[in-house]
TIZA-703701 format. One line per 10 residues: number of its first residue (from 1); their letters; for each residue y, x, z of N, C-alpha, C. Coordinates in steps of 0.02 Angstrom, whole numbers, plus 32768, in hexadecimal, padded with zeros to 4 digits. Example, Ala and Ser with C-alpha at 12.3 -4.5 7.8 and 13.67 -1.06 7.14 Angstrom:
BEGIN
1 = as = 7EE4/8294/8186/7F1F/8267/8186/7F5B/8294/8186; 7F90/8282/8162/7FCB/82AC/8165/8002/8285/818A
//
This chain:
BEGIN
1 = msqypalpvp = 7FD2/8032/8000/7FF4/7FF1/7FE4/8041/8022/7FF4; 8082/800E/7FD2/80B1/8045/7FC4/80D8/802A/800F; 80EB/8075/803D/80F4/806F/8073/816E/8063/804D; 8167/8046/8020/8194/8033/801C/81A3/8004/7FE1; 8181/7FA3/8011/8160/7F6A/7FE8/81A6/7F5A/7FC2; 81D9/7F5E/7FFB/820B/7F4E/7FCF/824F/7F67/7FC3; 827E/7F64/7FAD/82BC/7F80/7F8C/82EA/7F68/7FB0; 830B/7F87/8003/8317/7F6D/803F/8354/7F6F/8020; 839A/7F49/8031/83DF/7F58/8012/83F2/7F78/8022; 83D9/7FB1/8051/8416/7FEB/8050/83F5/802A/8039
11 = lqpdpdilal = 83A8/801B/801B/8385/803E/7FDE/838C/803E/7FA2; 83BE/7FF9/7F8D/83BF/7FF0/7F4E/83F7/802C/7F23; 83E3/8039/7EF5/8413/8068/7EC8/845D/8057/7EBF; 8488/8067/7ECD/84C3/8044/7E9D/84B8/802D/7E64; 84DA/7FF4/7E63/84CD/7FF7/7E0F/84E4/7FF0/7DCF; 8515/8004/7DCD/8565/804C/7DBE/852A/8071/7DC2; 8518/8090/7DE6/84D8/80F0/7DCA/8496/80F1/7D93; 8495/809A/7DAD/8461/8094/7DA4/844D/8079/7D62; 847D/8054/7D3F/8496/803C/7CF2/84AD/80AA/7CCF; 84C8/80C3/7CFE/84E4/80EC/7CDC/84A5/812D/7CD7
21 = avsvlqrggv = 847A/8110/7D16/842C/8136/7CF3/840F/812D/7CBC; 83F8/80F7/7CB9/83D9/80BA/7C9E/83ED/80E9/7C37; 8438/80F1/7C1E/8463/80FA/7C07/8458/812E/7BF2; 8455/8169/7C1B/8452/81A6/7BF8/840C/81B5/7BF4; 83C7/8193/7C0B/838B/818E/7BD7/8396/8190/7BCC; 839F/8149/7BB1/8398/8137/7B56/83C2/815D/7B18; 8407/8184/7B22/841E/81AE/7AFE/83E4/81D4/7B04; 83C3/81EB/7B2D/83AE/823A/7B1A/839D/8251/7B4A; 83D1/8257/7B94/83ED/8265/7BC5/83AE/826A/7BF0; 83B5/82A1/7C20/83A2/82AF/7C4C/83A8/8293/7CA2
31 = vaypsetvwg = 8384/8289/7CB3/839C/8257/7D11/8351/8271/7D2B; 8387/82AF/7D7B/8379/82C2/7DB5/8346/8271/7DDA; 8339/8268/7E0B/832D/8241/7E38/82FA/8264/7E6C; 82E4/822B/7E9D/82CF/8232/7ED4/8283/821D/7ED5; 824C/8221/7EE6/8212/8217/7EF8/820B/821E/7F50; 81CF/81FC/7F4F/81AC/81F8/7F8D/819B/824E/7F9E; 81A0/8274/7F78/8176/82B2/7F5D/81A4/8303/7F6C; 81BE/82FE/7F24/81E4/8319/7F27/821D/830F/7ED7; 826A/831B/7EEC/8286/8301/7EA8/826E/831C/7E5A; 8270/82D8/7E27/825C/82F0/7E04/829E/82F9/7DC4
41 = laahpdapgg = 827A/82DC/7D80/82AF/82F2/7D47/826F/82CB/7D29; 82B5/828A/7CF2/8287/8267/7CC9/82B4/825D/7CA0; 828C/8245/7C59/82B2/8241/7C22/827F/81FB/7C02; 82B0/81CF/7BDE/829F/819D/7BBF/8268/8195/7B7F; 8218/8189/7B69/81E4/81B3/7B56/8206/818C/7B04; 822E/816D/7B0C/824F/815C/7ABA/827D/814E/7AB3; 82A4/8171/7ADE/82E0/819E/7AC4/82D7/81D7/7A96; 8314/81DA/7A5B/8304/81F2/7A19/830A/825B/7A51; 82C9/8283/7A49/82F7/82BF/7A6F/8307/82DE/7ABA; 82FA/8295/7AE2/830B/8288/7B08/82C6/82D2/7B37
51 = iarlvqlkgr = 827E/82A7/7B2F/8252/82D8/7B49/826B/832E/7B3F; 825C/8342/7B17/8261/838E/7ACC/82A4/8397/7B0E; 82E9/837D/7B17/8314/83A8/7B69/830C/83A3/7B7C; 82AC/8390/7BB2/82B5/8395/7BE2/8288/83B9/7BF7; 826E/83D0/7BAD/8240/8410/7BC2/8270/8454/7BB4; 82A0/844A/7B81/82B8/847D/7B86/82EA/8491/7BBF; 8317/8459/7BDB/8350/8473/7C13/8304/848B/7C55; 82D2/847E/7C5B/82AF/84A5/7C82/82A5/84E2/7C7E; 828E/84E1/7C3A/8284/8522/7C2B/8227/8535/7C2F; 821D/84E4/7C09/81D7/84D8/7C06/81B7/84F8/7BDC
61 = dpfkplqvsc = 8171/84FD/7BEB/8139/84FA/7B98/8139/84CF/7B99; 8140/84C1/7B48/8159/8471/7B34/80FF/846C/7B30; 80B9/8484/7B23/8080/846B/7B26/805B/8457/7B49; 809B/8486/7B86/807F/844F/7BD3/8070/842F/7BD5; 8058/83E6/7BE6/8043/8392/7C03/8086/8390/7C2B; 80A3/8370/7C21/80EB/831F/7C4A/80A4/830A/7C73; 80E0/82D3/7CB0/80CC/8292/7CD6/80E3/8282/7C9A; 80A8/822C/7CA4/80D4/81F0/7C98/80E1/81C2/7CF0; 812D/81B5/7CF5/812B/8194/7D53/8116/8159/7D12; 8112/8114/7D49/80FF/80C9/7D2B/8111/80AA/7D7F
71 = vdartarala = 813B/8071/7D48/815D/8049/7D8D/810D/8037/7DBB; 80E9/8032/7DAA/809D/8017/7DF6/805F/8020/7DCA; 8037/800D/7DDC/7FF6/802D/7DD7/7FCE/8006/7D8D; 7FD9/7FC7/7D69/7FD0/7F9D/7D3A/7FE7/7FB5/7D10; 8020/7FDD/7D0B/804E/7FFD/7CD7/8020/8033/7CB3; 8013/804C/7CFC/7FF6/8097/7CE0/7FB2/809E/7CE4; 7FAC/8060/7CF2/7F37/806A/7CD5/7F29/8051/7C86; 7F76/801B/7C65/7F69/801A/7C38/7F8C/804B/7C05; 7FA0/80A4/7C16/7F9E/80C4/7BF3/7F73/80F7/7BD7; 7F41/80D6/7C23/7F07/8107/7C1B/7EB9/80D5/7C02
81 = qeddallkls = 7E98/8101/7BE7/7E44/80C8/7BE9/7E21/80C5/7C1F; 7E13/807C/7C19/7DF7/805C/7C47/7DB6/8091/7C64; 7DAC/809E/7CA6/7D87/80AF/7CE1/7D86/80BB/7D20; 7D3A/80B8/7D28/7D42/8091/7D82/7D5C/80C9/7DAE; 7D4F/80F2/7D99/7D84/8133/7DD5/7DCD/811D/7DD3; 7DF2/8103/7D7E/7E3D/80FF/7D90/7E3D/80D2/7DCA; 7E1A/8095/7DCF/7E1A/806D/7DDE/7E28/805B/7E0E; 7DEB/80AC/7E47/7DEB/8097/7E89/7E3E/80B3/7EB1; 7E41/8111/7E81/7E7A/812C/7E96/7EB5/80F9/7E83; 7EAC/80D1/7E58/7F10/80B1/7E59/7F17/8086/7E96
91 = vrwpgpltvv = 7EDF/8065/7EBC/7EFF/8054/7EFF/7F27/8073/7F3D; 7F3D/80B2/7F13/7F60/80F1/7F43/7FAE/80E3/7F19; 7FAE/80D8/7EE8/7FDD/80C6/7EB1/800E/8080/7EE5; 8037/807F/7EFE/809E/80C9/7EE9/8079/80D8/7F31; 807F/8126/7F17/806C/8168/7F38/8076/8192/7F3B; 8046/81DB/7F46/8055/8223/7F24/801D/8239/7EFD; 800B/8217/7EED/7FC4/8212/7ED1/7FDF/8214/7E5F; 7FCC/8249/7E38/7FBA/8257/7E02/7F7A/825C/7DD5; 7F6A/822C/7DBD/7F2A/8226/7D98/7F43/824A/7D41; 7F11/827D/7D36/7EFE/8287/7D04/7ED4/8264/7CDF
101 = apasgrcspa = 7EDB/8241/7C95/7E9F/8216/7C9C/7EA7/8218/7C3D; 7E78/8204/7C14/7E7A/81ED/7BC5/7E98/81B2/7BB4; 7EBF/81E0/7BA6/7F18/819C/7B8A/7ED8/8171/7B68; 7F0A/813F/7B4F/7EFB/80E9/7B22/7F12/80D7/7AED; 7F06/80C8/7ACC/7F34/80BC/7A8A/7F67/809C/7A89; 7F6A/8073/7AB5/7FAA/8081/7ADA/7FDB/80B1/7AF5; 7FD2/80E5/7B13/8002/812D/7B16/7FF9/8145/7AC5; 8056/815B/7ACD/8045/8195/7AA0/803D/81C6/7A9D; 802D/81EA/7A65/8010/8220/7A63/8043/824C/7A77; 8083/823C/7A83/80B4/8265/7A8C/808C/8275/7AC6
111 = lapggrvglr = 8087/8265/7AF2/808F/824E/7B2A/8046/825A/7B5E; 8026/8280/7B29/7FF7/827C/7B47/7FC0/82AD/7B29; 7FCB/82F7/7B33/7FB5/8326/7B03/7F52/8352/7B1E; 7F43/8324/7AEF/7F07/8349/7AF1/7EC7/8311/7AFB; 7F1F/82C7/7ADA/7EDB/8280/7B04/7ED6/826F/7B5D; 7F10/82A1/7B70/7EEE/828C/7BB5/7F40/8287/7BC6; 7F59/823F/7BDD/7F96/8238/7C1F/7FA4/8262/7C5A; 7FCD/8269/7C87/7FCC/8267/7CB9/800D/8234/7CC7; 7FF8/820E/7D03/800E/81C8/7D30/800B/81E7/7D69; 8059/81AE/7D76/805C/819A/7DAE/80A1/816D/7DBB
121 = vpdhpvaral = 806F/8158/7E04/80AE/811D/7E20/80C7/8141/7E4C; 810B/8148/7E5C/8141/8162/7E8A/813A/8136/7EC6; 8154/814B/7F0B/8155/810A/7F34/8195/8112/7F4F; 81D0/8112/7F2E/820C/812E/7F41/8237/80E0/7F1C; 824E/80B4/7F47/826E/808C/7F1F/82C4/8098/7F01; 82D2/80C8/7F0D/82EA/80EC/7EC0/82E3/8103/7E87; 82A3/810D/7E94/826C/812F/7E58/8267/80F0/7E40; 823E/80E0/7E77/8227/8097/7E52/826D/8044/7E28; 8291/8032/7E4E/82DC/8037/7E04/82D1/8063/7DDE; 82F0/8088/7DD8/82F1/80A9/7D9A/82C3/80B1/7D5C
131 = ldaaggtlvt = 826A/809B/7D7C/823F/8089/7D3B/8255/804A/7D23; 825C/8013/7D4C/826B/7FD1/7D5D/8291/7FC1/7D22; 82CE/7FFA/7D29/8311/7FD5/7D14/82FD/8003/7CC0; 82F0/8040/7CBE/82D7/806D/7C81/8298/8040/7C54; 8272/8013/7C63/8249/7FF4/7C55/81F6/800F/7C57; 81EE/8021/7CA2/81A0/802C/7C9B/818A/8077/7CA9; 81CA/809A/7C74/816C/80DA/7C7E/81A9/812C/7C83; 8198/814D/7C7E/81D2/8184/7C8B/81B3/81CC/7C83; 81CE/81ED/7C43/81AB/8228/7C46/81C0/824E/7C78; 81AE/8264/7CAB/81B7/82A4/7CF3/8198/82EF/7CF2
141 = tscnmsgyap = 81C2/830F/7D21/81B8/833D/7D3F/81D8/8362/7D65; 81B7/8386/7D7F/81EA/839D/7DCE/822A/83AA/7DB3; 8259/83A5/7DE4/82A3/83C5/7DED/82B8/841B/7E0E; 829A/8431/7DBE/8298/8474/7DCE/8286/8497/7D8C; 82CD/84D8/7D99/82A4/850E/7D5C/825C/8521/7D5B; 8228/851E/7D0A/81FD/853F/7D2B/81F2/856C/7D46; 81C8/8573/7D7E/81A5/85AB/7D96/81C9/85BF/7DDF; 8207/858D/7DEE/8234/8575/7E1C/8218/8557/7E74; 8225/854C/7E99/8208/8502/7EAD/8238/84DC/7EB7; 821C/84B3/7EA7/8232/845E/7EA7/8279/844A/7EC2
151 = atteaeaqat = 82B3/8419/7EAC/82C2/8418/7EDF/82AC/83CB/7F1E; 82BF/83C7/7F5E/8289/83B6/7F96/82F8/837A/7FAC; 832C/8394/7F9B/8365/8373/7FC0/8389/836D/7F68; 83AB/832F/7F9D/83C8/832C/7F57/83FF/8355/7F34; 8424/8369/7F80/844E/83A2/7F64/8429/83F2/7F44; 83D9/83F1/7F6D/83D2/841F/7F2F/83BB/8408/7EE1; 83B5/83CF/7EB6/83B9/83B9/7E91/83E4/83B0/7E7E; 8430/83AC/7E92/845D/83BB/7E6C/847E/83FD/7E61; 845F/8425/7E69/845A/8483/7E83/844F/849C/7E47; 8410/8476/7E36/83E5/8488/7DF2/8405/847D/7DAA
161 = gladvvmpdg = 844B/845D/7DA6/844F/844A/7D77/844E/8434/7D4A; 8403/8428/7D42/83D0/8410/7D14/83E9/83D0/7CEE; 83EE/8397/7D24/83FD/8338/7D0C/8457/832D/7CED; 844D/8300/7CCB/8487/82EB/7CC0/84A9/82A3/7CED; 8479/82AD/7D1A/8484/826A/7D4A/844F/828D/7D8E; 8469/8274/7DC7/8443/8285/7E04/8447/8255/7E23; 83F5/821B/7E3A/83FB/81E9/7E4F/840E/81F9/7E91; 8427/81E3/7EBF/844C/81F3/7F0C/83F4/81B0/7F28; 83DD/81DC/7F6B/83B7/81C0/7F85/83AA/8183/7FA7; 83C4/8192/7FAA/83E3/813A/7FD4/83CC/8139/801E
171 = gvaaaglast = 83C0/8197/8055/83C7/8197/8083/8363/819B/8089; 834C/819C/803E/82F2/81B3/805C/82E6/81F4/8031; 82E4/8205/8066/82D3/824B/805D/8276/8272/8037; 8277/8286/800B/822A/82AB/7FEC/81F3/82C4/8028; 81D9/82BE/8045/81B9/82E7/8064/81B5/8313/803F; 81C6/835B/8020/81C2/8389/8009/8179/83B9/7FF6; 8141/8372/7FD6/80F6/838F/7FD9/80E5/8388/7FAB; 80D5/8398/7F6A/80C1/838A/7F1A/807C/8351/7F34; 8076/8326/7EF0/804F/82E7/7EDC/800A/8312/7EEA; 7FE1/82D2/7EE2/7FAC/82FB/7EE1/7F7B/8303/7EA6
181 = vvllpdgeiv = 7F49/832F/7E7A/7F64/832E/7E39/7F0B/8316/7E44; 7EDC/82E7/7E1B/7E8F/82C8/7E0F/7E8E/82CC/7DBD; 7E52/82F3/7DA9/7E39/82F3/7D5D/7E0E/82D9/7D38; 7E29/8294/7D3D/7DEA/8259/7D20/7DD5/828B/7CDD; 7D79/8289/7CCB/7D52/8235/7CEA/7D45/8256/7D29; 7D4C/828C/7D1F/7D0F/82C6/7D65/7D1E/82BF/7D9E; 7D5B/8297/7DA1/7D8F/82A6/7DF3/7D96/82E5/7E31; 7D85/8326/7DF5/7DA6/8367/7E07/7E09/8361/7E17; 7DF4/8370/7E59/7E53/837B/7E74/7E72/83BA/7E6B; 7E9A/83B8/7E34/7EA3/8410/7E1C/7ED3/8423/7E30
191 = rqgsvstqei = 7F14/8401/7E65/7F41/8404/7EA3/7F41/83CB/7EF1; 7F35/83DE/7F14/7F27/83D4/7F55/7F88/83D1/7F6C; 7F87/8398/7F75/7FE1/8371/7F82/7FDA/8348/7FC9; 7FF7/8316/7FC7/8008/82F0/7FF6/7FC4/82CA/7FF8; 7F91/82B1/7FE3/7F47/8278/7FD4/7F1B/829A/7FF6; 7F01/82AF/8014/7EDA/82D6/804A/7EA2/82CF/800C; 7E83/8324/8019/7E2C/831F/7FDD/7DFF/82E1/7FFC; 7DE1/82E4/8037/7DD8/8292/805E/7DE4/826B/8057; 7E07/823F/8027/7E1E/821B/801B/7E18/81FF/7FE5; 7E1F/8235/7FB3/7E1E/8231/7F5D/7DD4/8213/7F6E
201 = ralladgngq = 7DB4/8264/7F89/7D59/8256/7F89/7D38/820B/7FA7; 7D78/81D1/7FD4/7D4F/81A0/7FFE/7D71/8174/7FCD; 7D9C/815E/7F9A/7DAC/814E/7F7F/7D80/813D/7F2D; 7D67/8170/7F20/7D32/8187/7ED2/7D0A/815B/7EED; 7CD7/8172/7F38/7CAF/8152/7F3E/7CA3/8114/7F4C; 7CAE/80EE/7F6F/7CBF/80B9/7F96/7D05/8094/7F9F; 7D20/80A4/7F5D/7D7A/8067/7F64/7D6D/8034/7F25; 7D85/8004/7F3A/7D9E/7FC2/7F12/7DDC/7FDD/7EE0; 7DE9/7FC3/7EA3/7E0B/7FAB/7E71/7E33/7F7B/7EA4; 7E75/7F66/7E72/7EBB/7F58/7EA5/7ED0/7F4A/7E6D
211 = s = 7F08/7F19/7E56/7F3F/7F1A/7E2F/7F71/7F22/7E2B
//
């Protein structure tokens, strides 16, 4: 269950800032946003040049896959092939879990190099509001130059100078620990993060998928 099941008024992003961020994304710009793990950088998947600009700004290897952040578990699962393990793991969304899975036909090949897509549903009210306003999905990566530690505060995100707009965090701080990354179909944990190995193993063994 999400730590933030609703968007309380104090955590609701300023409508003008949210509208500006969405406009920037739609024009191919890059937005920094808070998540429950570390700060992220986002580009719109349908904006011409947006993904390329994100890669260029970070100094990232263009052949290294990016992540697709989604507004909810249903949206994320639609981008991957149907799989019992994915359904079981998706009960942990929203939350600090990234699942790399074989992409479905609904997923653009540009988002799934080698036929696999990395999926995440962040559990932060600002990130969720941004995703909802932007259409449900964004191409994302951590807010840092490649080779450097990711930003964990709004001030650090501002200091990177990588984003056209930095979304205020609404007073909800990032934990500073990256998401756990699980590779499907075999369930290999390729990065240990906020979700423990024991919890992943328990979900895959006898978890029940939910919408």
